[in-house]
Structures are given as structure tokens and as C-alpha cells.
PATIPA-250094 format. One record per residue (C-alpha): residue number from 1; residue in one letter; x, y, z. Coordinates in Angstrom, 2 decimals, m for minus. Layout:
% PATIPA-250094
{r NUM, 'A', {X, Y, Z}}
...
This chain:
% PATIPA-250094
{r 1, 'M', {20.33, 18.13, 6.24}}
{r 2, 'L', {18.85, 14.61, 6.78}}
{r 3, 'G', {21.95, 12.91, 6.74}}
{r 4, 'E', {23.16, 15.20, 9.44}}
{r 5, 'G', {20.09, 14.50, 11.45}}
{r 6, 'I', {20.34, 10.94, 11.31}}
{r 7, 'D', {23.73, 10.99, 12.32}}
{r 8, 'E', {22.98, 13.11, 15.22}}
{r 9, 'Y', {20.23, 10.80, 16.35}}
{r 10, 'H', {22.48, 7.88, 16.16}}
{r 11, 'N', {25.47, 9.98, 18.29}}
{r 12, 'L', {22.92, 10.33, 21.02}}
{r 13, 'L', {21.78, 6.94, 21.26}}
{r 14, 'T', {24.32, 5.74, 23.67}}
{r 15, 'D', {24.01, 2.04, 24.93}}
{r 16, 'E', {22.60, 3.13, 28.19}}
{r 17, 'L', {19.70, 5.35, 26.30}}
{r 18, 'A', {19.00, 2.68, 23.75}}
{r 19, 'A', {18.50, 0.08, 26.81}}
{r 20, 'D', {15.97, 2.43, 27.99}}
{r 21, 'T', {14.47, 3.24, 24.80}}
{r 22, 'Q', {14.09, m0.71, 23.53}}
{r 23, 'Q', {12.43, m1.25, 26.94}}
{r 24, 'Q', {9.66, 1.12, 26.45}}
{r 25, 'L', {9.22, 0.34, 22.89}}
{r 26, 'D', {9.06, m3.37, 23.86}}
{r 27, 'E', {6.40, m2.44, 26.12}}
{r 28, 'Q', {4.30, m0.27, 24.51}}
{r 29, 'L', {4.47, m2.63, 21.37}}
{r 30, 'R', {2.80, m5.11, 23.63}}
{r 31, 'V', {0.21, m2.87, 25.36}}
{r 32, 'R', {m0.74, m1.33, 21.97}}
{r 33, 'G', {m1.19, m4.26, 20.26}}
{r 34, 'L', {1.53, m3.38, 17.41}}
{r 35, 'F', {2.26, m6.92, 16.13}}
{r 36, 'F', {1.53, m8.67, 12.69}}
{r 37, 'G', {0.35, m11.92, 14.11}}
{r 38, 'D', {2.69, m12.74, 16.66}}
{r 39, 'R', {5.68, m10.66, 15.68}}
{r 40, 'P', {6.38, m7.17, 16.97}}
{r 41, 'L', {5.68, m4.87, 14.13}}
{r 42, 'C', {9.03, m2.45, 14.83}}
{r 43, 'S', {12.31, m3.96, 15.49}}
{r 44, 'V', {14.49, m0.60, 14.90}}
{r 45, 'L', {15.12, 2.34, 17.53}}
{r 46, 'R', {14.63, 5.01, 14.87}}
{r 47, 'P', {12.14, 6.65, 12.81}}
{r 48, 'R', {12.31, 7.56, 9.22}}
{r 49, 'F', {12.94, 11.15, 8.54}}
{r 50, 'L', {11.79, 12.95, 5.31}}
{r 51, 'S', {12.56, 16.64, 4.73}}
{r 52, 'P', {9.51, 18.92, 3.74}}
{r 53, 'Q', {11.04, 19.25, 0.36}}
{r 54, 'Q', {10.85, 15.30, 0.12}}
{r 55, 'Y', {7.35, 14.82, 1.18}}
{r 56, 'R', {6.23, 18.28, m1.28}}
{r 57, 'F', {7.77, 16.28, m4.10}}
{r 58, 'L', {6.35, 13.08, m3.19}}
{r 59, 'Q', {2.77, 14.69, m2.99}}
{r 60, 'T', {3.15, 16.36, m6.17}}
{r 61, 'R', {4.53, 13.73, m8.15}}
{r 62, 'A', {2.07, 11.16, m7.07}}
{r 63, 'G', {m0.92, 13.57, m7.44}}
{r 64, 'V', {0.12, 13.72, m11.30}}
{r 65, 'V', {0.40, 9.74, m11.40}}
{r 66, 'L', {m2.94, 9.43, m9.97}}
{r 67, 'R', {m4.46, 11.24, m12.11}}
{r 68, 'A', {m3.43, 9.13, m14.70}}
{r 69, 'F', {m4.60, 6.07, m13.14}}
{r 70, 'R', {m8.13, 7.62, m12.89}}
{r 71, 'K', {m8.01, 8.36, m16.71}}
{r 72, 'A', {m6.87, 4.67, m17.32}}
{r 73, 'H', {m9.76, 3.11, m15.09}}
{r 74, 'H', {m12.12, 5.52, m16.72}}
{r 75, 'A', {m11.11, 4.26, m20.29}}
{r 76, 'A', {m11.06, 0.49, m19.09}}
{r 77, 'L', {m14.71, 1.12, m18.21}}
{r 78, 'A', {m15.48, 2.52, m21.40}}
{r 79, 'D', {m13.51, 0.48, m23.63}}
{r 80, 'D', {m13.38, m3.65, m23.68}}
{r 81, 'A', {m9.94, m3.33, m25.41}}
{r 82, 'V', {m8.41, m1.12, m22.73}}
{r 83, 'L', {m10.36, m3.10, m19.89}}
{r 84, 'D', {m8.43, m5.99, m21.42}}
{r 85, 'Q', {m4.91, m4.88, m20.97}}
{r 86, 'F', {m5.50, m5.56, m16.84}}
{r 87, 'R', {m6.11, m9.18, m17.16}}
{r 88, 'L', {m9.30, m9.47, m15.15}}
{r 89, 'F', {m10.83, m12.49, m14.79}}
{r 90, 'D', {m14.60, m12.87, m16.00}}
{r 91, 'W', {m16.08, m12.26, m12.72}}
{r 92, 'E', {m13.73, m9.48, m11.87}}
{r 93, 'R', {m14.90, m7.82, m15.01}}
{r 94, 'D', {m18.30, m8.38, m14.27}}
{r 95, 'L', {m18.09, m6.82, m10.74}}
{r 96, 'A', {m16.24, m3.99, m11.65}}
{r 97, 'R', {m19.17, m2.62, m13.52}}
{r 98, 'V', {m21.36, m2.68, m10.39}}
{r 99, 'D', {m22.17, 0.89, m9.71}}
{r 100, 'P', {m20.81, 1.18, m5.99}}
{r 101, 'G', {m22.91, 4.44, m5.50}}
{r 102, 'F', {m20.11, 6.96, m5.24}}
{r 103, 'R', {m17.40, 8.67, m7.21}}
{r 104, 'D', {m13.86, 7.12, m6.32}}
{r 105, 'A', {m13.03, 3.25, m7.48}}
{r 106, 'S', {m10.52, 3.14, m4.64}}
{r 107, 'P', {m11.46, 5.64, m1.88}}
{r 108, 'V', {m8.60, 4.56, 0.39}}
{r 109, 'S', {m5.21, 3.19, m1.32}}
{r 110, 'R', {m1.44, 3.28, m1.11}}
{r 111, 'L', {1.07, 3.53, m3.25}}
{r 112, 'D', {4.36, 1.85, m3.01}}
{r 113, 'A', {7.92, 3.64, m4.00}}
{r 114, 'F', {11.27, 4.24, m3.54}}
{r 115, 'F', {13.29, 7.33, m3.30}}
{r 116, 'V', {16.10, 6.16, m5.73}}
{r 117, 'A', {19.32, 8.30, m6.82}}
{r 118, 'E', {18.85, 7.88, m10.69}}
{r 119, 'A', {17.33, 10.94, m12.36}}
{r 120, 'G', {13.51, 11.46, m11.29}}
{r 121, 'G', {14.37, 10.61, m7.71}}
{r 122, 'L', {11.41, 8.50, m7.34}}
{r 123, 'R', {10.03, 5.08, m8.51}}
{r 124, 'F', {6.30, 3.81, m8.08}}
{r 125, 'T', {5.98, 0.00, m8.50}}
{r 126, 'E', {3.03, m1.16, m7.33}}
{r 127, 'Y', {m0.44, 0.62, m6.63}}
{r 128, 'N', {m2.42, m1.04, m3.56}}
{r 129, 'A', {m5.71, m0.05, m4.76}}
{r 130, 'E', {m7.74, m2.58, m2.99}}
{r 131, 'T', {m7.17, m3.19, 0.90}}
{r 132, 'P', {m4.10, m0.91, 1.97}}
{r 133, 'A', {m3.33, m2.22, 5.43}}
{r 134, 'G', {m1.09, m0.35, 8.17}}
{r 135, 'G', {m2.64, 3.32, 8.41}}
{r 136, 'A', {m3.82, 2.40, 12.15}}
{r 137, 'Y', {m0.45, 0.77, 12.86}}
{r 138, 'N', {1.41, 3.66, 11.39}}
{r 139, 'D', {m0.61, 6.29, 13.58}}
{r 140, 'V', {m0.33, 4.37, 16.77}}
{r 141, 'L', {3.48, 3.56, 16.40}}
{r 142, 'T', {3.99, 7.31, 15.61}}
{r 143, 'E', {2.63, 8.27, 18.93}}
{r 144, 'L', {4.73, 5.48, 20.90}}
{r 145, 'F', {7.92, 7.02, 19.00}}
{r 146, 'F', {7.04, 10.58, 20.35}}
{r 147, 'G', {7.55, 8.77, 23.71}}
{r 148, 'L', {10.58, 7.16, 23.48}}
{r 149, 'P', {13.66, 8.18, 25.68}}
{r 150, 'I', {15.82, 9.06, 22.39}}
{r 151, 'M', {13.30, 11.38, 20.79}}
{r 152, 'R', {12.90, 13.51, 24.22}}
{r 153, 'E', {16.93, 13.88, 23.80}}
{r 154, 'F', {16.44, 14.34, 19.96}}
{r 155, 'M', {13.78, 16.84, 19.80}}
{r 156, 'R', {15.60, 19.37, 21.60}}
{r 157, 'R', {17.10, 20.42, 18.37}}
{r 158, 'W', {14.78, 18.93, 15.86}}
{r 159, 'D', {11.28, 19.44, 14.95}}
{r 160, 'L', {9.41, 16.56, 13.90}}
{r 161, 'R', {5.96, 16.53, 12.24}}
{r 162, 'P', {3.90, 13.35, 12.20}}
{r 163, 'L', {2.10, 12.03, 8.99}}
{r 164, 'P', {m1.22, 10.56, 10.41}}
{r 165, 'A', {m3.35, 8.31, 8.06}}
{r 166, 'R', {m6.39, 7.15, 10.15}}
{r 167, 'H', {m8.36, 10.38, 9.81}}
{r 168, 'D', {m8.29, 10.37, 6.02}}
{r 169, 'V', {m9.57, 6.61, 5.95}}
{r 170, 'L', {m12.49, 7.90, 8.06}}
{r 171, 'H', {m13.40, 10.79, 5.84}}
{r 172, 'A', {m13.49, 8.64, 2.72}}
{r 173, 'L', {m15.54, 5.97, 4.09}}
{r 174, 'L', {m18.21, 8.49, 5.67}}
{r 175, 'D', {m17.79, 10.66, 2.07}}
{r 176, 'A', {m18.34, 7.35, m0.09}}
{r 177, 'Y', {m21.19, 6.67, 2.44}}
{r 178, 'R', {m23.29, 10.04, 2.20}}
{r 179, 'Q', {m22.76, 9.74, m1.58}}
{r 180, 'W', {m24.29, 6.36, m1.65}}
{r 181, 'S', {m27.06, 7.10, 1.06}}
{r 182, 'G', {m27.93, 10.86, m0.31}}
{r 183, 'G', {m28.14, 11.34, 3.70}}
{r 184, 'R', {m26.11, 12.79, 6.28}}
{r 185, 'A', {m26.57, 9.91, 9.07}}
{r 186, 'L', {m23.61, 8.42, 10.36}}
{r 187, 'P', {m23.44, 4.84, 9.33}}
{r 188, 'R', {m22.91, 1.43, 11.43}}
{r 189, 'I', {m19.54, 0.20, 9.95}}
{r 190, 'A', {m18.39, m3.08, 9.91}}
{r 191, 'I', {m14.62, m4.15, 9.61}}
{r 192, 'V', {m14.87, m7.33, 7.36}}
{r 193, 'D', {m12.05, m9.75, 6.87}}
{r 194, 'W', {m11.51, m13.54, 8.44}}
{r 195, 'S', {m11.15, m13.87, 11.99}}
{r 196, 'D', {m7.64, m15.43, 11.29}}
{r 197, 'V', {m5.76, m12.90, 9.59}}
{r 198, 'P', {m2.54, m11.35, 11.57}}
{r 199, 'T', {m3.94, m7.68, 10.87}}
{r 200, 'Q', {m6.85, m8.43, 13.50}}
{r 201, 'S', {m4.88, m6.18, 15.70}}
{r 202, 'E', {m4.97, m2.93, 13.59}}
{r 203, 'F', {m8.96, m3.85, 12.92}}
{r 204, 'V', {m9.04, m3.28, 17.05}}
{r 205, 'L', {m7.20, m0.20, 16.41}}
{r 206, 'F', {m9.58, 1.33, 13.95}}
{r 207, 'Q', {m12.55, 0.29, 15.90}}
{r 208, 'E', {m11.42, 2.11, 18.69}}
{r 209, 'Y', {m10.44, 5.33, 16.73}}
{r 210, 'F', {m13.70, 5.20, 14.84}}
{r 211, 'K', {m16.10, 4.57, 18.37}}
{r 212, 'R', {m13.79, 7.70, 19.73}}
{r 213, 'Q', {m15.13, 9.73, 16.76}}
{r 214, 'G', {m18.80, 8.73, 17.80}}
{r 215, 'I', {m19.02, 5.77, 15.42}}
{r 216, 'E', {m20.60, 2.53, 15.92}}
{r 217, 'C', {m18.45, m0.03, 14.87}}
{r 218, 'M', {m17.78, m3.81, 14.61}}
{r 219, 'I', {m14.92, m6.48, 13.55}}
{r 220, 'I', {m16.70, m9.35, 11.49}}
{r 221, 'D', {m15.74, m12.41, 9.63}}
{r 222, 'P', {m17.48, m12.91, 6.02}}
{r 223, 'A', {m19.03, m15.91, 7.23}}
{r 224, 'E', {m21.17, m14.22, 10.30}}
{r 225, 'V', {m23.42, m12.07, 7.53}}
{r 226, 'E', {m26.90, m12.88, 6.08}}
{r 227, 'Y', {m28.83, m10.96, 3.65}}
{r 228, 'D', {m32.68, m11.21, 3.25}}
{r 229, 'G', {m32.71, m9.13, 0.08}}
{r 230, 'T', {m33.37, m5.69, 2.11}}
{r 231, 'R', {m30.50, m5.77, 4.69}}
{r 232, 'L', {m27.40, m7.17, 5.26}}
{r 233, 'R', {m26.73, m8.16, 9.04}}
{r 234, 'C', {m25.09, m10.07, 11.79}}
{r 235, 'S', {m25.69, m11.07, 14.86}}
{r 236, 'R', {m25.07, m7.49, 16.43}}
{r 237, 'G', {m27.01, m5.93, 14.11}}
{r 238, 'E', {m27.58, m4.65, 10.76}}
{r 239, 'I', {m24.58, m3.38, 8.64}}
{r 240, 'D', {m24.59, m0.14, 6.57}}
{r 241, 'L', {m20.83, 0.46, 5.54}}
{r 242, 'I', {m18.41, m2.22, 5.21}}
{r 243, 'Y', {m14.92, m1.19, 5.46}}
{r 244, 'K', {m13.58, m4.20, 3.33}}
{r 245, 'R', {m10.25, m5.75, 4.30}}
{r 246, 'V', {m11.09, m8.98, 3.26}}
{r 247, 'L', {m9.78, m9.88, m0.17}}
{r 248, 'L', {m12.33, m10.39, m3.09}}
{r 249, 'A', {m10.47, m12.98, m4.61}}
{r 250, 'E', {m10.46, m14.71, m1.30}}
{r 251, 'L', {m14.46, m13.73, m0.54}}
{r 252, 'V', {m15.29, m15.42, m4.03}}
{r 253, 'E', {m13.15, m18.31, m3.22}}
{r 254, 'R', {m14.63, m19.28, m0.02}}
{r 255, 'G', {m18.14, m17.81, m0.42}}
{r 256, 'G', {m18.73, m17.86, m4.33}}
{r 257, 'L', {m20.12, m14.70, m6.42}}
{r 258, 'D', {m23.45, m15.06, m4.25}}
{r 259, 'H', {m21.94, m14.48, m1.01}}
{r 260, 'P', {m24.48, m12.09, 1.01}}
{r 261, 'I', {m22.16, m9.09, 0.85}}
{r 262, 'L', {m21.71, m9.26, m2.86}}
{r 263, 'R', {m25.53, m9.80, m3.28}}
{r 264, 'A', {m25.95, m6.67, m0.90}}
{r 265, 'V', {m23.29, m4.50, m2.96}}
{r 266, 'R', {m25.17, m5.27, m6.41}}
{r 267, 'D', {m28.39, m4.78, m4.94}}
{r 268, 'H', {m27.32, m1.41, m3.61}}
{r 269, 'K', {m28.43, m2.52, 0.07}}
{r 270, 'V', {m24.86, m1.74, 1.61}}
{r 271, 'C', {m21.89, 0.57, 1.10}}
{r 272, 'M', {m18.79, m1.30, 0.81}}
{r 273, 'V', {m15.28, 0.77, 0.62}}
{r 274, 'N', {m13.26, m0.30, m1.45}}
{r 275, 'P', {m15.96, m1.49, m4.00}}
{r 276, 'P', {m15.33, m4.41, m6.94}}
{r 277, 'S', {m14.31, m1.55, m9.35}}
{r 278, 'C', {m10.97, m1.17, m7.41}}
{r 279, 'K', {m9.78, m4.27, m8.99}}
{r 280, 'I', {m8.92, m2.61, m12.21}}
{r 281, 'L', {m6.14, m0.35, m10.85}}
{r 282, 'H', {m5.00, m2.87, m7.93}}
{r 283, 'K', {m3.95, m5.42, m10.61}}
{r 284, 'K', {m0.39, m4.68, m11.43}}
{r 285, 'A', {m0.71, m4.63, m14.86}}
{r 286, 'S', {m2.40, m1.23, m14.00}}
{r 287, 'L', {1.68, 0.01, m14.24}}
{r 288, 'A', {1.84, m1.53, m17.57}}
{r 289, 'V', {m1.03, 0.23, m19.07}}
{r 290, 'L', {0.07, 3.53, m17.73}}
{r 291, 'H', {3.68, 2.93, m18.79}}
{r 292, 'D', {2.68, 1.13, m22.43}}
{r 293, 'E', {3.27, 2.80, m25.46}}
{r 294, 'R', {m0.17, 2.00, m27.15}}
{r 295, 'N', {m1.79, 4.08, m24.10}}
{r 296, 'A', {m0.02, 7.42, m24.38}}
{r 297, 'Y', {m2.95, 8.99, m25.83}}
{r 298, 'L', {m4.64, 8.62, m22.77}}
{r 299, 'F', {m2.62, 11.15, m20.88}}
{r 300, 'D', {m1.48, 14.57, m21.10}}
{r 301, 'Q', {2.02, 16.12, m21.65}}
{r 302, 'V', {2.75, 16.21, m17.70}}
{r 303, 'E', {1.31, 12.85, m17.09}}
{r 304, 'R', {3.40, 11.09, m19.72}}
{r 305, 'E', {6.58, 12.69, m18.26}}
{r 306, 'A', {5.50, 11.96, m14.77}}
{r 307, 'I', {4.93, 8.46, m16.04}}
{r 308, 'A', {7.92, 8.19, m17.80}}
{r 309, 'A', {9.98, 9.64, m14.58}}
{r 310, 'S', {8.41, 7.44, m12.20}}
{r 311, 'I', {7.15, 4.26, m13.00}}
{r 312, 'P', {9.90, 1.80, m13.99}}
{r 313, 'W', {9.35, m0.04, m17.44}}
{r 314, 'T', {6.52, m2.58, m16.87}}
{r 315, 'R', {4.67, m5.03, m19.41}}
{r 316, 'V', {2.18, m7.73, m19.17}}
{r 317, 'V', {3.93, m10.99, m20.10}}
{r 318, 'E', {2.72, m11.84, m23.39}}
{r 319, 'E', {3.72, m12.61, m26.97}}
{r 320, 'R', {3.89, m9.10, m28.61}}
{r 321, 'K', {6.21, m6.67, m29.78}}
{r 322, 'T', {6.83, m3.40, m27.82}}
{r 323, 'T', {9.23, m0.61, m26.99}}
{r 324, 'V', {12.04, m0.39, m24.60}}
{r 325, 'N', {14.03, 3.21, m24.08}}
{r 326, 'G', {12.34, 3.92, m27.69}}
{r 327, 'A', {13.67, 0.56, m29.11}}
{r 328, 'H', {11.37, m1.88, m30.88}}
{r 329, 'V', {11.84, m5.44, m29.39}}
{r 330, 'D', {10.13, m8.57, m29.33}}
{r 331, 'L', {8.79, m8.73, m25.51}}
{r 332, 'L', {9.62, m12.32, m24.67}}
{r 333, 'T', {13.02, m12.28, m25.99}}
{r 334, 'Y', {13.85, m9.40, m24.37}}
{r 335, 'I', {12.51, m10.79, m21.16}}
{r 336, 'A', {14.46, m13.85, m21.76}}
{r 337, 'G', {17.72, m11.88, m22.39}}
{r 338, 'N', {17.81, m9.42, m19.55}}
{r 339, 'R', {17.14, m11.50, m16.32}}
{r 340, 'D', {19.53, m9.29, m14.33}}
{r 341, 'Q', {17.39, m6.32, m14.83}}
{r 342, 'L', {13.80, m7.49, m14.58}}
{r 343, 'V', {11.40, m8.68, m11.84}}
{r 344, 'L', {8.27, m10.69, m12.68}}
{r 345, 'K', {5.31, m10.37, m10.82}}
{r 346, 'P', {2.00, m12.20, m10.21}}
{r 347, 'N', {m0.69, m9.78, m11.40}}
{r 348, 'D', {m2.71, m10.03, m8.29}}
{r 349, 'E', {m0.95, m11.36, m5.36}}
{r 350, 'Y', {0.40, m10.07, m2.09}}
{r 351, 'G', {3.17, m10.24, 0.74}}
{r 352, 'G', {5.49, m11.07, m2.18}}
{r 353, 'K', {4.22, m14.33, m2.92}}
{r 354, 'G', {5.08, m15.47, m6.59}}
{r 355, 'I', {7.56, m12.65, m7.18}}
{r 356, 'V', {10.72, m13.88, m9.23}}
{r 357, 'L', {13.70, m11.43, m8.76}}
{r 358, 'G', {15.62, m12.20, m11.99}}
{r 359, 'W', {19.13, m11.39, m10.57}}
{r 360, 'E', {18.66, m13.83, m7.69}}
{r 361, 'V', {17.95, m17.16, m9.89}}
{r 362, 'D', {19.56, m18.75, m12.69}}
{r 363, 'D', {18.80, m19.11, m16.31}}
{r 364, 'A', {16.94, m22.21, m15.75}}
{r 365, 'A', {14.45, m20.70, m12.87}}
{r 366, 'W', {14.06, m17.74, m15.18}}
{r 367, 'T', {12.83, m19.68, m18.13}}
{r 368, 'D', {10.17, m21.68, m15.98}}
{r 369, 'A', {9.36, m18.31, m14.32}}
{r 370, 'I', {8.64, m16.98, m18.06}}
{r 371, 'A', {6.66, m20.05, m18.82}}
{r 372, 'L', {4.46, m19.77, m15.82}}
{r 373, 'A', {3.93, m16.19, m16.80}}
{r 374, 'L', {2.41, m16.95, m20.06}}
{r 375, 'V', {m0.05, m19.27, m18.16}}
{r 376, 'E', {m1.28, m17.09, m15.41}}
{r 377, 'P', {m1.09, m13.06, m15.60}}
{r 378, 'Y', {1.85, m11.60, m14.85}}
{r 379, 'I', {4.04, m8.65, m15.23}}
{r 380, 'A', {7.78, m7.90, m16.12}}
{r 381, 'Q', {8.97, m4.66, m14.28}}
{r 382, 'Q', {12.18, m3.17, m14.51}}
{r 383, 'R', {14.69, m3.48, m11.68}}
{r 384, 'I', {15.48, m0.36, m9.57}}
{r 385, 'A', {18.18, 0.31, m7.12}}
{r 386, 'L', {16.68, 0.18, m4.00}}
{r 387, 'P', {17.87, 2.65, m1.69}}
{r 388, 'T', {19.40, 2.11, 1.67}}
{r 389, 'E', {19.64, 3.75, 5.30}}
{r 390, 'P', {21.32, 3.06, 8.39}}
{r 391, 'Y', {18.92, 2.07, 11.13}}
{r 392, 'P', {19.87, 1.20, 15.07}}
{r 393, 'S', {18.62, m1.65, 16.86}}
{r 394, 'F', {19.70, m2.85, 20.31}}
{r 395, 'V', {21.39, m6.49, 20.12}}
{r 396, 'D', {23.15, m8.09, 23.18}}
{r 397, 'G', {23.25, m4.89, 25.40}}
{r 398, 'R', {24.46, m2.61, 22.37}}
{r 399, 'V', {23.65, m0.57, 19.75}}
{r 400, 'V', {23.87, m2.21, 16.46}}
{r 401, 'I', {23.90, 0.25, 13.26}}
{r 402, 'T', {22.79, m1.79, 10.12}}
{r 403, 'D', {21.95, m0.38, 6.72}}
{r 404, 'R', {18.36, m1.59, 5.33}}
{r 405, 'M', {16.71, m1.20, 2.44}}
{r 406, 'V', {13.71, 1.46, 2.43}}
{r 407, 'D', {10.72, 1.90, 0.62}}
{r 408, 'T', {8.30, 4.56, 0.82}}
{r 409, 'A', {4.53, 3.99, 0.52}}
{r 410, 'P', {2.38, 6.58, 0.83}}
{r 411, 'Y', {m1.44, 6.41, 1.58}}
{r 412, 'V', {m3.68, 8.01, m0.81}}
{r 413, 'A', {m7.25, 9.30, m0.14}}
{r 414, 'Y', {m9.94, 9.57, m2.77}}
{r 415, 'G', {m7.65, 8.39, m5.20}}
{r 416, 'D', {m6.28, 11.59, m6.09}}
{r 417, 'H', {m3.81, 12.98, m3.05}}
{r 418, 'V', {m1.05, 11.67, m0.58}}
{r 419, 'D', {m1.84, 11.95, 3.18}}
{r 420, 'G', {0.31, 10.16, 5.59}}
{r 421, 'C', {3.40, 7.42, 4.63}}
{r 422, 'L', {4.17, 3.99, 6.00}}
{r 423, 'T', {8.06, 3.21, 5.74}}
{r 424, 'R', {8.91, m0.66, 5.41}}
{r 425, 'L', {12.51, m1.36, 6.38}}
{r 426, 'A', {14.36, m4.88, 5.04}}
{r 427, 'T', {17.62, m6.47, 4.87}}
{r 428, 'A', {16.20, m8.79, 2.09}}
{r 429, 'S', {15.38, m7.54, m1.45}}
{r 430, 'L', {11.53, m8.09, m0.49}}
{r 431, 'L', {10.48, m5.09, 1.86}}
{r 432, 'N', {7.20, m6.76, 2.97}}
{r 433, 'V', {6.03, m7.26, 6.64}}
{r 434, 'T', {3.55, m10.18, 5.49}}
{r 435, 'A', {6.23, m12.05, 3.87}}
{r 436, 'G', {8.16, m12.13, 7.05}}
{r 437, 'G', {10.94, m9.78, 5.49}}
{r 438, 'G', {11.04, m6.39, 7.38}}
{r 439, 'S', {9.98, m3.97, 10.09}}
{r 440, 'Q', {7.98, m0.87, 10.17}}
{r 441, 'T', {8.62, 2.24, 11.55}}
{r 442, 'P', {7.10, 5.58, 11.65}}
{r 443, 'T', {7.60, 8.47, 9.42}}
{r 444, 'F', {8.40, 12.15, 10.32}}
{r 445, 'I', {9.09, 15.46, 8.43}}
{r 446, 'A', {12.13, 16.62, 10.11}}
{r 447, 'E', {13.61, 20.06, 10.51}}
{r 448, 'R', {16.36, 21.27, 12.48}}
{r 449, 'R', {14.99, 23.88, 15.13}}
{r 450, 'P', {15.96, 27.51, 14.43}}
{r 451, 'V', {19.08, 28.69, 16.84}}
{r 452, 'S', {17.92, 31.32, 19.14}}
């Protein structure tokens, strides 16, 4: 059905209609600030379409996997032998044990996944449990697409339902704050990150959204805050709730463990979402913890089946014996001999930094990558076949349709359910806007309108 919808959309997109659509898209991207640094967020003329069945399957399968992540997190805090498997640094372990004042380790998060043709149909490859970006971009880009000339024609025959995410960010922030404070007063929110990051334009979108909901919000650099042992504040006033977009590693690197924000969090003088405990699941080793045969006892049968079906084989790179498809192997020997089927990822990086795709390097480079992975925390993960879809763009006055790799990055609220979905497109194997390798496009649930 969706193939028919995609074909129909492309057939409607004549060069003339595409020119009008591109002109409006360019103008709206500029007016609404939809740029990542100086690059426009979207470079294609079609949104992503999911069927209702696909989205419901995504929600259902993600819900089971997220339940397993929560069990792994609880086990890590209760048992140092489990916590060791996540490969946290000593300072991260100490901060992870700080009580955030609310239940969820990651009230706002995002899974990275792919719909694949193999059995199971879905693969989760990463869990961004620390600072998931893109929710406000996604919502405003959705509004923008609804108004494009091509959509006016397409929606005569197709129903499109948006998948917003901003509301869940707000709900999760307020829920965490009410647990933390024990009251019902609205907090003064500070969106905190460095002033030179390329996502500043998204902070503005969140700030405007929060203010429309009647909530005071400011955007501040971590260097702007001070803490006197009683209140965290900046030049614009006191801060009740931090919507943390700055990475903890960067905050500690630049400001140390005695940074005012971290002291206020430890003293329970400010509420911070996501809290330091999020680092446990944010580590890419979290997927290895779920998939590793030695941890099967942590999960029930339904969770083990979902993990086997939806998480690619993943292990922390180290000297040990393990299993691959039920066979016992020496881990390093297996990694060294299966370059074409594996990817190496640093345990805690973003934007594609440090990732080595085995099939794109030679044996010497792979050997060097394994040596590095034994010094710095890395995971090895099974290669998956990246799905592709045709997407139109407007080039030199005409429509050009190109196959692009497509990832599915559902937003997660309260660490337990999917609501909203980010879609990233690329022509290279790293589907990451930060790495300069792609485009974002909004995601809609699509159904053909009934014939009257």
C-alpha cells in the first residue's frame, strides 16, 4: 500500500509543482529556523510514510525492548558486576548513583532503528538515552510539510497523520519536576548547552513552545550559571529545572566535577532531565548487555525473544569467550575474521565519530581499529542491511528521484513507550545529520482515503 502511495506522490510531482514546492520549502526553512548550523535540515520533497501497522509494530516491539533496558539499568545499580559491563568511567559511576529525585533514568530518549527485510523486520542499533535531539525540528518540519503545494494535491486521496514529539518532552520534564519537588508549581526551565552548538536553533523552537504553554524558559550556556549552596541561578534569575542538552562528558571536561550544575544536582537543589544516571543506558554497551548470553537471566521469555529478533549481535570488545548464533567462539578472533559483517563503535560518541565500518576498510585498518578498541571502550556490532526508499529532490529545474538509506528513530517518553518518530536519510552508510551525511524529513502515518 505504501509503495502505491509513494508512486502516486512522485507521479503528482511534476517539475512545475516541484519548483513551487521547493520555493516554499526553502522559504519556510529559513523563516522557521530549520537549520543545523548553516545547513538546511531538509533537502528532499517527500515526507516519510509509515503504515498504521508499521507504527504499531514499532511501538509494541520498542515497548518490550525498553522494558529490558530498564531491567538492565536496575540490575546495574544493584550489582557492580553488571554495572562493569557498561564500561562507565569512574566519575560516571559515581554520578550515576546520585538520586535524581524521580523514577525514570531517561525521561526523554530516542531509539535508533531500521526496518529491514530480514526476519523480525526491525533492528535497534543504538539507544540515545542522554540528550536526544530533533523533536522540535521534527514537529515544525511536519507543520511546514502540511502546507507545501505537493501535499495539497496528495492529500486529496491520502490521509496523513503526524507524529509529534514536543509535547512528550514537556510532559516528561514537568512529571520529573513534580516528583522531584513534591509540589504542583510550574518550574522555571533552563535549556542548557554551549552557545556555539549547531542545535541552538532547536532550543529556540523548544523555548517558544514552552512559553506558549505558559512556562518560563531561558536558553543558557553552562558558563553562565552560579551556585551558592542554596539556589542555582544565572543573570536572568533562578533555575528550577534544567532541560539538559549539554553532554555530561563535555560538561565535566570543561567545568570539572565541581561545576555549579553538578553540585546543585548532587545537593538536590535543581532538577535535571536527563539525570546523570542516564549514562548507564546511553552507553552503546547497553545493547551488548541486553544481547549477551551471560545476562539472559535478567529478562523474561518475551523480552529475550524481542532482543534476539530486534537487536543485532553486539559485544563489548575484550578478550573473552562468547557465543555467535549459538556457537562458542573466541571474541577477538571472531571480530578479526569477520570484518565484512561487523561495525566497531566507540562506547560513548555521537555524530558518527569513531565508527569503523568493517566492509569499507582494509585488513590493516581493521586490525588497527581492533587494537584501539582494546584500549578505549568499544562495541562490535553485526552489520545490518540498511533499507532504502526513493526520495525526490529538485535539481537544476527538474525532479530527481534517488534511493536513500532510511533510519527510523522513535522518540521515547518516560523510558517506556514510543510517541513520535524522527526519520533521517542518507546516500552514505552513516545516517547522521551531525556527521554531515544526510537530511531529515517528517514522518506521517499514511492511509488511502476511502472511496465515496
